[in-house]
C-alpha positions in Angstrom: -62.8 97.7 -70.5 -66.2 96.5 -68.7 -65.4 99.6 -66.3 -65.7 102.2 -69.1 -69.0 100.1 -69.8 -70.3 99.8 -66.4 -69.1 103.4 -65.8 -71.2 105.3 -68.9 -74.0 102.9 -68.5 -74.1 104.9 -64.5 -73.8 108.2 -66.5 -76.9 107.8 -68.7 -79.1 105.4 -65.5 -78.8 109.1 -63.8 -80.7 112.2 -64.8 -80.3 114.2 -61.8 -76.7 115.0 -62.7 -76.0 118.5 -63.8 -74.4 118.2 -67.3 -72.6 120.6 -69.5 -73.7 119.4 -72.4 -77.3 120.0 -74.0 -79.1 116.4 -74.4 -80.1 115.2 -78.0 -83.8 115.5 -76.8 -83.3 119.0 -75.8 -81.2 120.1 -78.7 -83.5 118.7 -81.8 -86.7 120.7 -79.4 -84.2 123.6 -80.4 -83.9 123.1 -84.0 -87.1 122.0 -84.5 -88.3 125.1 -83.2 -85.7 127.4 -85.7 -87.1 125.3 -88.3 -90.5 125.8 -87.4 -90.1 130.0 -87.4 -88.3 129.7 -91.0 -90.7 127.6 -92.3 -93.5 130.3 -90.7 -91.8 132.9 -92.5 -92.0 132.0 -95.8 -96.3 130.9 -95.8 -95.2 126.9 -94.6 -94.2 126.6 -98.5 -93.9 123.0 -99.3 -90.1 121.6 -100.5 -87.5 123.8 -97.9 -88.3 121.5 -94.9 -84.5 119.4 -94.9 -83.1 123.4 -95.9 -85.0 124.6 -93.0 -83.9 122.5 -90.9 -80.2 122.2 -92.1 -80.6 126.1 -91.8 -81.3 125.7 -88.2 -79.0 123.6 -87.3 -75.9 125.3 -88.6 -77.7 128.5 -86.8 -77.6 126.8 -83.6 -74.2 125.4 -83.5 -73.3 129.4 -84.0 
């Protein structure tokens, strides 16, 4: 078990290593951008922030 934790720590500490998945900050940035455009398209009317975010997440996953 200690070897697994050590390996995981090494993988996290080596950001130059190429990975095939999108890192969480990158994913959140893309979802935020999509949500922003959704809000912009309805004139930034308040009260739809979560709906915009959830729809943007769904679109991003497709």
